[in-house]
C-alpha positions in Angstrom: 76.8 42.4 64.8 80.0 44.4 65.2 81.7 46.0 62.3 84.2 43.9 60.4 87.9 44.9 60.0 89.4 45.4 56.6 90.5 41.9 55.7 92.0 42.4 52.3 95.5 42.5 53.6 94.9 39.1 55.3 93.6 37.4 52.2 95.8 35.5 49.8 93.2 33.4 47.8 89.5 33.9 47.2 87.7 31.0 45.5 84.3 31.5 44.0 82.2 28.4 43.3 79.6 29.2 40.6 80.2 31.2 37.4 76.7 32.6 37.1 76.0 36.3 37.5 76.5 36.2 41.3 79.9 34.5 41.1 81.1 36.4 38.1 80.1 39.7 39.6 81.9 38.9 42.8 85.1 38.0 41.0 85.0 41.2 39.0 84.3 43.2 42.2 87.2 41.7 44.0 89.5 43.1 41.3 87.8 46.5 40.9 88.0 47.0 44.7 91.8 46.5 44.5 92.3 43.0 45.7 95.6 41.7 44.4 95.6 38.1 45.7 94.6 35.0 43.8 91.0 34.9 42.5 89.6 31.6 41.2 86.2 31.4 39.5 84.8 27.8 39.1 81.9 26.9 36.8 80.3 23.5 36.2 79.4 24.3 32.6 82.0 24.3 29.8 81.0 27.7 28.5 82.3 31.1 29.6 80.0 32.9 32.1 76.9 33.9 30.2 73.6 35.8 30.5 71.3 33.1 31.8 68.0 35.1 31.2 68.5 34.5 27.4 68.1 30.8 27.9 64.3 31.0 27.9 64.2 33.9 25.5 66.4 34.8 22.5 68.9 31.9 22.8 66.1 29.3 23.0 64.5 30.8 19.9 67.8 30.7 18.0 67.8 34.5 17.5 70.9 34.9 19.6 74.0 32.8 19.1 75.9 31.3 22.1 78.9 33.6 21.6 76.6 36.7 21.9 75.3 35.6 25.4 78.7 35.6 27.1 79.2 38.2 29.9 82.8 38.9 28.9 85.3 37.5 26.4 87.9 35.1 27.6 90.5 37.9 27.5 88.6 39.9 30.1 89.2 37.2 32.8 92.8 36.7 31.7 93.7 40.4 31.8 92.3 40.7 35.3 94.1 37.6 36.4 90.9 35.8 37.4 91.6 32.1 37.0 88.5 30.7 35.3 88.0 27.0 35.6 85.1 25.7 33.5 83.5 22.3 33.3 84.4 21.5 36.9 82.2 20.7 39.9 83.2 21.3 43.5 82.6 18.0 45.3 84.2 18.4 48.7 84.6 21.3 51.2 86.6 21.2 54.4 85.7 24.5 56.1 88.1 23.9 59.0 91.2 23.4 56.7 89.8 25.8 54.1 90.2 23.3 51.3 88.0 22.8 48.3 88.1 19.6 46.2 87.0 19.6 42.5 85.6 16.7 40.4 89.0 16.6 38.6 90.7 15.7 41.9 92.3 19.1 42.1 92.3 20.7 45.6 92.3 24.4 46.3 93.3 26.2 49.5 91.4 29.4 50.2 91.4 32.3 52.5 87.8 33.0 51.7 85.2 31.1 49.7 82.0 32.3 48.1 79.3 29.7 47.3 77.4 31.0 44.3 76.1 27.6 43.3 72.7 28.8 42.0 69.7 26.6 41.6 68.5 23.6 39.7 65.2 22.9 38.0 62.7 21.0 40.2 61.7 17.7 38.7 58.6 15.6 38.9 59.0 12.2 40.4 58.9 9.4 37.9 58.7 11.7 34.8 61.5 11.2 32.3 62.0 10.4 28.6 64.0 11.4 25.6 61.7 14.4 24.9 61.0 15.5 28.5 63.1 18.5 29.5 63.8 21.0 32.2 65.4 24.3 31.4 68.3 25.9 33.3 71.4 26.0 31.0 72.3 26.7 27.4 72.8 23.0 26.9 69.2 22.4 28.1 68.0 25.1 25.7 69.9 23.5 22.7 68.2 20.2 23.4 64.8 21.6 24.0 64.9 23.8 20.8 65.9 20.8 18.7 63.1 18.7 20.1 60.5 21.4 19.6 61.6 21.8 15.9 61.6 18.1 15.4 58.2 17.3 17.0 56.3 20.5 16.3 54.4 20.4 19.6 55.2 21.4 23.2 53.4 20.6 26.5 54.5 23.0 29.3 53.9 21.8 32.8 53.8 24.8 35.0 52.4 28.3 34.2 55.1 30.4 36.0 57.5 32.9 34.4 59.8 30.4 32.7 56.9 28.2 31.5 55.1 31.2 30.0 58.2 32.5 28.4 59.0 29.2 26.8 55.5 28.9 25.6 55.8 32.2 23.8 59.2 31.3 22.4 57.9 27.9 21.2 55.1 29.6 19.3 57.7 31.8 17.6 59.2 28.5 16.4 55.9 27.4 14.9 55.0 24.8 17.5 51.6 23.9 18.8 51.7 24.8 22.6 49.7 23.8 25.6 50.3 25.1 29.1 49.1 23.1 32.1 48.9 25.0 35.4 48.0 23.4 38.8 46.6 26.7 40.2 43.5 28.6 39.1 45.6 31.1 37.1 49.0 31.7 35.5 51.7 33.2 37.7 49.2 32.8 40.5 51.7 33.2 43.4 53.1 36.6 42.3 50.5 38.6 40.4 46.9 39.6 41.1 44.1 37.9 39.1 43.7 40.9 36.7 47.3 40.7 35.6 47.1 36.9 35.3 44.0 37.3 33.1 45.9 39.8 30.9 48.9 37.4 30.5 46.5 34.5 29.7 44.9 36.6 27.0 48.2 37.2 25.4 48.8 33.5 25.1 45.2 32.9 23.9 45.7 35.5 21.2 48.7 33.6 20.0 46.9 30.3 19.9 48.4 28.8 23.1 46.0 26.5 24.9 46.2 27.5 28.6 44.6 25.0 31.0 44.4 25.8 34.7 43.2 23.9 37.8 45.1 20.8 36.4 45.9 18.1 38.9 48.1 15.7 36.9 47.5 12.0 37.7 50.0 10.7 35.1 52.5 11.7 32.4 53.4 8.7 30.2 56.1 8.8 27.5 55.8 6.3 24.7 58.6 4.5 22.9 58.7 7.1 20.1 59.2 9.9 22.7 55.7 11.4 22.5 53.9 12.1 25.8 50.3 12.0 27.1 49.4 13.9 30.3 46.2 12.9 32.1 44.5 15.0 34.8 42.5 13.7 37.8 39.3 15.0 36.2 39.9 12.9 33.0 41.2 15.6 30.7 44.2 14.6 28.6 46.8 16.2 26.4 49.3 14.9 23.8 52.6 16.4 22.6 55.9 15.5 21.1 57.9 17.5 23.6 57.4 18.2 27.3 58.9 20.9 29.4 58.6 20.5 33.2 58.7 24.0 34.6 57.6 23.8 38.2 60.2 26.0 39.9 63.8 25.8 41.0 65.5 24.5 44.2 68.7 25.9 45.6 71.9 23.9 44.9 73.1 23.2 48.4 74.6 19.8 48.0 78.2 21.0 48.8 77.0 23.2 51.6 75.0 20.4 53.3 77.9 18.0 53.0 80.2 20.6 54.6 77.8 21.0 57.6 76.8 24.6 56.8 73.5 25.9 58.1 70.9 25.4 55.4 67.2 26.2 55.2 65.6 26.9 51.8 69.1 27.8 50.7 72.4 28.5 52.4 71.6 30.7 55.5 73.7 33.9 55.6 73.7 37.0 57.6 73.4 40.6 56.3 77.1 40.4 55.2 76.6 37.2 53.3 78.5 35.1 55.8 77.5 31.5 56.3 77.8 29.6 59.5 81.4 28.7 58.7 84.2 31.2 59.2 85.5 32.5 55.9 82.7 31.0 53.8 80.1 33.2 52.1 77.1 32.6 49.9 75.2 34.7 47.4 72.7 34.4 44.5 70.0 31.9 44.0 71.5 29.5 46.5 71.6 32.0 49.4 68.8 32.6 52.0 69.3 36.2 53.1 67.8 38.5 55.7 64.8 40.7 54.5 64.0 44.2 55.4 62.3 43.2 58.6 64.0 41.3 61.4 61.7 38.3 61.0 61.9 38.1 57.2 64.2 36.0 55.1 64.1 35.3 51.4 65.8 33.6 48.5 65.9 35.6 45.3 65.8 33.9 42.0 66.3 36.9 39.8 69.3 37.8 37.7 69.6 41.4 38.9 69.3 40.4 42.5 72.0 37.8 42.1 74.3 40.3 40.5 73.8 42.8 43.4 74.4 40.0 46.0 77.6 39.0 44.3 78.9 42.5 44.4 77.9 42.9 48.1 79.4 39.6 49.1 82.7 40.5 47.5 82.8 43.8 49.4 82.1 41.9 52.6 84.9 39.4 51.9 87.2 42.4 51.6 86.1 43.8 55.0 84.1 46.6 53.3 80.5 45.6 54.0 77.6 47.9 53.3 73.9 47.5 54.3 72.3 45.4 51.6 69.1 47.2 50.6 68.7 46.1 47.0 65.2 45.5 45.8 65.3 42.5 43.5 63.7 43.0 40.1 63.3 41.0 36.8 61.5 40.9 33.6 59.7 38.5 31.2 59.3 38.9 27.4 56.2 37.5 25.9 54.9 38.3 22.4 56.6 41.7 22.2 55.4 42.7 25.7 57.9 43.1 28.6 56.5 42.4 32.0 58.7 43.9 34.7 58.4 43.2 38.4 60.3 44.2 41.6 60.1 43.6 45.3 57.9 40.9 46.8 54.5 40.8 45.1 51.8 38.3 46.0 48.5 37.5 44.3 46.6 38.6 47.4 48.3 41.9 48.0 46.3 45.2 47.9 47.2 46.7 44.5 47.1 50.4 43.5 46.8 50.5 39.7 48.1 53.3 37.4 47.1 53.0 33.8 45.1 50.1 32.3 45.8 46.4 32.7 43.4 45.6 29.9 45.4 47.9 27.6 48.7 46.4 28.7 50.0 49.7 29.8 50.1 49.9 33.6 51.9 50.0 36.9 50.5 47.9 39.7 51.9 48.7 43.1 51.5 46.1 45.8 50.8 47.8 49.2 50.8 46.2 52.6 49.8 48.2 55.7 50.1 51.4 53.6 53.7 50.6 52.5 54.7 49.7 48.9 56.4 46.3 48.9 56.4 45.3 45.2 55.5 46.4 41.7 54.5 44.9 38.4 54.6 47.1 35.2 54.1 46.7 31.5 55.4 49.4 29.2 56.5 51.7 32.1 60.1 51.1 33.0 60.5 54.5 34.6 57.6 53.8 36.9 59.3 50.6 38.0 62.5 52.3 38.8 60.7 55.0 40.9 58.7 52.4 42.8 61.8 50.4 43.5 63.2 53.4 45.2 60.0 53.8 47.3 60.3 50.1 48.3 63.9 50.5 49.3 63.2 53.5 51.5 60.2 52.0 53.1 57.4 53.9 54.8 53.8 54.7 54.0 52.8 56.7 50.9 49.8 58.8 49.9 47.6 56.2 48.4 45.4 58.7 46.6 48.4 60.3 45.0 49.8 56.9 44.1 46.7 56.1 42.1 46.4 59.5 40.5 48.0 59.5 37.0 48.1 63.3 37.0 50.6 63.1 39.9 54.0 61.9 38.7 55.4 59.0 40.7 58.6 61.1 41.3 56.4 63.6 43.1 54.8 60.9 45.2 58.3 59.8 46.1 59.3 63.4 46.9 56.2 63.8 49.1 57.0 60.6 50.9 60.5 61.9 51.6 59.3 65.2 52.8 56.8 63.5 55.2 59.6 61.4 56.7 61.8 64.5 57.2 58.9 66.4 58.8 58.1 63.5 61.1 61.8 63.3 62.3 61.8 67.0 63.3 
């Protein structure tokens, strides 16, 4: 694809739909890059843009107040002349006329539009009730917390990252907690069995009942709000509160209605451009190109969404740069921080530094001799170094990677020197 001209002089209004970290970062970047036209940031929640990872962590526990989760104070947006519209949903998009319609009836003309519409919690068909929740927003967390405190028990359906985090948080609130997972182990899609076992042991030590290989046949909610889950094999569980945590789906309603190309998210090119001229997408809703020509992916991590928002804004201004960010995230459970980056799978070949059993390790996922992902507990510096390895690509010395006496920075330096030598 040919290089884009600098478009900033041709832009008068940039509208950003979605006030999560992707949209908020894009709006900030437009200003920091010198754009002087109109910037409108639209969020469907009434709150100021906030740090969504706290929803399943400190905000859910009540340790962090709502005002402490905001990205920036109201004055920040005002001072930068970013028009922040909260509590509004974009309901119509005419890409030909470059016009956006809001739920209030207001219409906005734009020179460029960024769709940072994020994701929504996946639900189970036929499962609902006063004490049955999903978790995506601060409002969700407020309702879930109140129910956990009122009923004293929680049934978590889904043993992924959010499900495990909420289980840990609910235990801190004094609730009895049971986690039901369809697969043979927790976090089964993204971590190897040894790490899954370690995480399961954390929960067991904190009196969480973790049940795997659960194929639910029914989830019934009684008149008093309590629930009973029954598995195909006859096992059953009762709880006062239920959290359905079975993943997220991209929010593409507006994009589909507007006729944009959509497949597991809004399809974009390497410059975050959609199939419609002047319309871009970033964050959880975007399906972006991977490192290889045949790879595409949709990131659901906070840091990845932030990086995409920044890159999309630069592209809108005609200043695109190659997007090589390696997405990463973290999960806090019982005082342990599990960090991960890249694209890990349970069946990858892992090189382990440290001890998984001692909860002090770095596990590097390797495919065809090349690092593609990393999971770490208690080793944030290792994670940063391996992220750099992943971004640069290329094979590494496996023996050195596994050798704790060799610093990871030296492994990285050796990889770099090998590439230089090969190029000579």
